[in-house]
C-alpha positions as CSV (number, residue, x, y, z in Angstrom):
1,M,-12.3,86.6,-29.9
2,W,-14.1,83.3,-30.5
3,G,-10.9,81.7,-31.6
4,E,-9.3,82.6,-28.3
5,I,-12.2,81.4,-26.1
6,D,-13.0,78.1,-27.9
7,P,-9.8,76.2,-26.9
8,P,-10.2,76.7,-23.1
9,V,-13.9,75.6,-23.2
10,K,-13.2,72.4,-25.2
11,T,-10.3,71.5,-22.9
12,Q,-12.4,71.8,-19.8
13,T,-15.1,69.6,-21.3
14,K,-12.6,67.0,-22.3
15,T,-11.0,67.0,-18.9
16,S,-14.4,66.7,-17.3
17,E,-15.2,63.7,-19.5
18,N,-11.9,61.9,-18.7
19,E,-12.5,62.3,-14.9
20,E,-16.0,60.9,-15.3
21,K,-14.6,57.9,-17.2
22,R,-12.0,57.2,-14.6
23,K,-14.7,57.5,-11.9
24,T,-17.0,55.1,-13.7
25,S,-14.3,52.6,-14.4
26,S,-13.3,52.5,-10.8
27,E,-16.9,51.7,-9.8
28,D,-17.5,49.1,-12.5
29,P,-14.9,46.3,-12.6
30,L,-16.1,45.2,-16.0
31,Q,-14.8,48.5,-17.4
32,C,-11.3,47.9,-16.0
33,S,-8.5,47.0,-18.3
34,P,-7.3,43.3,-18.2
35,P,-4.9,42.5,-15.3
36,T,-1.2,42.4,-15.9
37,D,0.8,39.3,-15.2
38,T,1.8,40.7,-11.8
39,Q,-1.8,41.3,-11.0
40,R,-2.7,37.8,-12.0
41,D,0.1,36.4,-9.8
42,T,-1.3,38.4,-6.8
43,Q,-4.8,37.1,-7.5
44,F,-3.5,33.6,-7.8
45,N,-1.7,33.8,-4.5
46,S,-4.7,35.2,-2.7
47,Q,-7.2,32.6,-3.7
48,P,-6.2,29.3,-2.1
49,E,-3.4,29.0,0.5
50,L,-0.1,29.4,-1.3
51,G,1.4,26.6,0.8
52,C,-1.2,24.1,-0.2
53,V,-0.7,25.0,-3.9
54,N,3.0,24.7,-3.7
55,A,2.9,21.4,-1.9
56,M,0.5,20.0,-4.5
57,I,2.6,21.2,-7.5
58,E,5.8,19.9,-5.8
59,A,4.2,16.4,-5.4
60,I,3.1,16.3,-9.1
61,A,6.4,17.6,-10.3
62,Q,8.3,14.9,-8.5
63,S,5.8,12.1,-9.4
64,G,7.1,11.7,-12.9
65,S,3.8,12.5,-14.6
66,S,3.9,14.1,-18.0
67,V,3.3,17.8,-17.7
68,K,4.0,19.0,-21.2
69,S,3.9,17.5,-24.7
70,Q,7.4,17.1,-26.1
71,Q,8.8,15.9,-29.4
72,I,11.1,12.9,-29.7
73,G,14.7,14.1,-29.0
74,D,13.6,17.0,-26.8
75,S,15.5,17.2,-23.5
76,E,13.7,16.3,-20.4
77,L,12.3,19.1,-18.3
78,S,14.2,19.9,-15.2
79,L,12.3,19.9,-11.9
80,K,12.3,23.7,-11.8
81,E,10.8,23.7,-15.4
82,R,8.2,21.2,-14.4
83,R,7.2,23.4,-11.4
84,E,6.9,26.4,-13.6
85,E,4.8,24.6,-16.2
86,L,2.5,23.2,-13.6
87,Q,2.1,26.6,-12.0
88,Q,1.2,28.2,-15.3
89,Q,-1.4,25.5,-16.0
90,Y,-2.9,25.8,-12.6
91,R,-3.2,29.6,-12.9
92,S,-4.7,29.6,-16.4
93,K,-7.0,26.7,-16.3
94,P,-7.5,25.2,-12.7
95,L,-10.4,22.9,-13.8
96,V,-8.3,21.4,-16.7
97,F,-5.5,21.0,-14.2
98,L,-7.7,19.1,-11.8
99,E,-9.0,16.9,-14.5
100,R,-5.5,16.1,-15.9
101,Y,-3.7,15.5,-12.6
102,H,-6.5,14.2,-10.3
103,A,-4.9,10.8,-10.1
104,C,-1.9,12.4,-8.3
105,L,-3.9,14.5,-5.9
106,K,-5.0,13.8,-2.3
107,P,-7.9,15.1,-0.3
108,Q,-5.8,17.8,1.4
109,D,-5.0,19.2,-2.1
110,L,-8.7,20.0,-2.8
111,S,-8.5,23.4,-0.9
112,A,-6.4,24.6,-3.9
113,F,-9.6,24.4,-6.0
114,A,-12.0,26.1,-3.5
115,H,-12.4,29.1,-5.9
116,V,-13.9,26.7,-8.6
117,S,-15.7,24.3,-6.2
118,S,-19.1,25.2,-7.5
119,D,-18.3,23.8,-10.9
120,P,-19.7,20.3,-11.5
121,R,-16.4,19.1,-12.9
122,A,-14.6,20.2,-9.7
123,Q,-17.2,18.4,-7.6
124,H,-17.0,15.2,-9.7
125,Y,-13.2,15.0,-9.4
126,S,-13.3,15.9,-5.7
127,K,-15.5,12.9,-5.1
128,V,-13.2,10.6,-7.2
129,I,-10.1,11.8,-5.1
130,Q,-11.9,11.2,-1.8
131,R,-13.2,7.8,-2.8
132,R,-9.8,6.7,-3.8
133,A,-8.3,8.0,-0.6
134,A,-11.0,6.2,1.4
135,G,-10.2,3.0,-0.5
136,C,-6.5,3.2,0.3
137,T,-7.3,3.9,4.0
138,N,-9.6,0.8,4.1
139,R,-6.9,-1.4,2.5
140,T,-4.4,-0.2,5.1
141,R,-6.8,-0.9,7.9
142,V,-7.6,-4.4,6.5
143,R,-3.9,-5.2,6.1
144,N,-3.2,-4.1,9.7
145,Q,-6.1,-6.3,11.0
146,R,-4.7,-9.3,9.1
147,Y,-1.2,-8.6,10.5
148,A,-2.7,-8.6,14.0
149,A,-4.5,-11.8,13.2
150,L,-1.3,-13.3,11.9
151,R,0.5,-12.5,15.2
152,V,-2.3,-14.2,17.1
153,L,-2.2,-17.2,14.9
154,Q,1.5,-17.5,15.3
155,R,1.1,-17.4,19.0
156,E,-1.9,-19.6,19.3
157,G,-2.9,-22.7,17.3
158,Q,-1.2,-24.6,14.4
159,Y,-2.2,-22.5,11.4
160,F,1.4,-21.5,10.7
161,S,3.0,-24.7,11.8
162,E,5.2,-26.3,9.2
163,E,2.8,-29.2,8.5
164,Q,-0.2,-26.9,8.1
165,M,1.6,-24.6,5.7
166,R,2.8,-27.7,3.8
167,M,-0.8,-28.8,3.4
168,R,-1.8,-25.4,2.0
169,E,1.1,-25.0,-0.4
170,P,2.7,-28.5,-0.9
171,L,4.7,-27.5,-4.1
172,M,6.2,-24.4,-2.5
173,Y,7.1,-26.4,0.6
174,E,8.7,-29.1,-1.5
175,Q,10.8,-26.5,-3.5
176,Y,12.0,-24.7,-0.4
177,I,12.2,-27.4,2.2
178,G,10.9,-30.9,1.4
179,Q,13.4,-31.9,-1.3
180,Y,16.3,-31.2,1.0
181,L,15.1,-33.2,4.0
182,T,17.0,-36.3,5.1
183,D,15.1,-39.6,5.8
184,E,15.4,-38.9,9.5
185,E,13.9,-35.4,9.2
186,V,11.0,-36.8,7.1
187,L,10.3,-39.4,9.8
188,E,10.5,-36.6,12.5
189,R,8.1,-34.5,10.5
190,S,5.6,-37.3,10.2
191,Q,5.7,-37.9,13.9
192,E,5.1,-34.2,14.6
193,A,2.2,-34.2,12.2
194,M,0.6,-37.1,14.0
195,Q,0.9,-35.2,17.3
196,D,-0.6,-32.1,15.7
197,N,-3.6,-34.1,14.6
198,A,-4.1,-35.5,18.1
199,P,-5.2,-32.5,20.2
200,G,-5.0,-33.0,24.0
201,Q,-2.4,-35.7,23.7
202,P,0.8,-35.4,25.8
203,A,4.0,-34.8,23.9
204,G,5.5,-37.9,22.4
205,E,2.1,-39.7,22.0
206,T,0.5,-40.0,18.5
207,G,-3.2,-40.3,19.5
208,G,-3.9,-43.9,18.5
209,L,-5.0,-45.7,15.3
210,A,-7.7,-43.1,14.3
211,H,-5.2,-40.3,14.1
212,L,-2.7,-42.5,12.3
213,L,-5.3,-43.1,9.7
214,L,-6.2,-39.5,9.5
215,N,-2.6,-38.6,9.0
216,S,-2.2,-41.1,6.3
217,Y,-5.2,-39.8,4.5
218,Q,-4.0,-36.2,4.7
219,E,-0.6,-37.3,3.4
220,R,-2.2,-38.8,0.4
221,L,-4.1,-35.6,-0.3
222,I,-0.9,-33.6,0.0
223,Q,0.9,-35.9,-2.4
224,N,-1.9,-35.8,-5.0
225,R,-2.0,-32.0,-4.9
226,L,1.8,-31.8,-5.0
227,Q,1.7,-34.0,-8.2
228,E,-0.9,-31.8,-9.9
229,E,0.9,-28.6,-9.1
230,Q,4.2,-30.1,-10.2
231,E,2.7,-31.1,-13.6
232,R,1.3,-27.6,-14.1
233,E,4.6,-26.0,-13.3
234,D,6.6,-28.4,-15.5
235,G,4.3,-27.5,-18.4
236,A,4.9,-23.8,-17.8
237,R,8.6,-24.3,-17.3
238,E,9.0,-25.9,-20.8
239,E,8.0,-22.6,-22.3
240,E,10.5,-20.6,-20.4
241,E,13.5,-22.9,-20.5
242,E,15.4,-20.5,-22.8
243,D,15.1,-17.7,-20.2
244,E,16.6,-19.6,-17.3
245,D,18.6,-17.7,-14.7
246,D,22.4,-17.5,-15.3
247,N,22.9,-18.2,-11.6
248,P,21.5,-21.6,-11.0
249,S,20.2,-22.7,-7.6
250,P,21.7,-25.5,-5.6
251,Q,19.1,-27.8,-7.0
252,Q,20.0,-26.8,-10.6
253,K,23.7,-27.4,-9.8
254,G,22.8,-30.9,-8.5
255,Q,24.1,-30.0,-5.1
256,D,22.5,-30.1,-1.7
257,P,22.4,-26.6,0.0
258,S,24.5,-26.0,3.0
259,P,22.9,-25.8,6.4
260,E,23.0,-22.0,6.2
261,E,21.3,-22.1,2.7
262,K,18.7,-24.5,4.1
263,A,17.9,-22.1,6.9
264,L,17.5,-19.2,4.5
265,L,15.2,-21.2,2.3
266,R,13.0,-22.2,5.2
267,E,12.9,-18.5,6.3
268,E,11.9,-17.5,2.8
269,F,9.1,-20.1,2.7
270,I,7.7,-18.9,5.9
271,T,7.9,-15.2,4.8
272,Q,6.0,-16.1,1.6
273,M,3.3,-18.0,3.5
274,H,2.9,-14.9,5.8
275,Q,2.6,-12.7,2.7
276,R,0.0,-14.9,1.1
277,F,-2.1,-14.6,4.3
278,L,-1.8,-10.8,4.3
279,D,-2.7,-10.7,0.6
280,G,-5.9,-12.7,1.2
281,K,-4.7,-15.7,-0.9
282,D,-5.4,-18.5,1.6
283,K,-8.5,-19.9,-0.2
284,D,-9.8,-21.9,2.8
285,F,-9.4,-19.1,5.4
286,N,-12.5,-17.1,6.3
287,Y,-11.1,-13.5,6.1
288,S,-14.4,-11.9,7.1
289,E,-13.7,-13.1,10.6
290,V,-10.6,-10.9,10.6
291,D,-11.4,-8.0,8.2
292,E,-14.8,-7.3,9.9
293,N,-13.6,-8.0,13.4
294,P,-13.0,-4.8,15.5
295,D,-10.8,-6.7,17.9
296,Y,-8.0,-6.5,15.4
297,D,-8.4,-2.8,14.7
298,N,-5.7,-1.7,17.1
299,L,-2.4,-3.4,16.4
300,D,-0.7,-1.6,19.3
301,I,-3.3,-3.2,21.8
302,I,-2.7,-6.6,20.3
303,N,1.1,-6.3,20.7
304,R,0.8,-4.9,24.2
305,D,-1.5,-7.7,25.3
306,A,1.0,-10.2,23.9
307,E,3.8,-8.4,25.9
308,D,1.7,-8.4,29.0
309,K,0.9,-12.1,28.7
310,Y,4.6,-12.8,28.2
311,F,5.6,-10.9,31.3
312,D,2.7,-12.4,33.3
313,E,4.0,-15.9,32.5
314,D,7.5,-14.9,33.6
315,D,6.1,-13.5,36.9
316,E,4.2,-16.8,37.5
317,E,7.3,-18.9,36.9
318,E,9.3,-16.7,39.3
319,E,6.6,-17.0,41.9
320,E,6.5,-20.8,41.5
321,E,10.3,-21.0,41.9
322,E,10.1,-18.9,45.1
323,E,7.4,-21.1,46.5
324,E,9.4,-24.2,45.8
325,N,12.5,-22.7,47.4
326,M,10.5,-21.8,50.5
327,T,9.1,-25.3,50.7
328,E,12.5,-26.8,50.5
């Protein structure tokens, strides 16, 4: 009798215990079994926005950054393999991922680390990424301001006149333009320089003896500086003579460039002078007057003002012509 009763009693007790365990495990997440790969993928997709994560991983995958240690002779990872490796690293260790690839990240990528944002390491690298982005934005703003100033200086004043650029960079001018000038062109350049140094004088007038002396003094300064720079370059060239270009320039060939080549050389000189200005390399120019000047913040406004001024001048000329016709 007892042998027949005991089994049902034990079975009921065991069943009851199993139900209690399942109930307890459902209430306490710490008692749950480890998530499967599928569950981890679902959790990964639900934390940050999937689109943000995918965009971040795609940018790193295409950046050329090393994503996996490889032995010499191993084949390069394909773009798909790089994506998969990055996704695995991000899923398993997001903080290590942030530390390793923070140089490739932008502020908009930080939302992918919202689930670990309370960690001091995440906060540190978030600040690094934001500071770097702010620095890039500031450099872009400064460059735009300098470009706007360049346009104004081209339109007004003599800063980018040939003579003023020659004074700032005599050796570069000599290499691109000066050595190919004829005697007549050198004389014409001197006359133009004298006019530039005599503000308010009508065209064709040199401004008198004072400006003649000033022009002569400035010419001596240019020649002295040209000689110093030439000596420095000659010294550096002696060390590089063995690495000379296989395609010699017209000067190396002992030939004068054609008019077309002269025009290209002049254009290249002007382009390089503009680039030096944008890069902040004009030593005597006060860049604070540009970089800290809100008037140069909006390049579109500068350009539009220039266009408006141009069309206003055209309108004035047309009105003057109409008045003259009416008078006649």
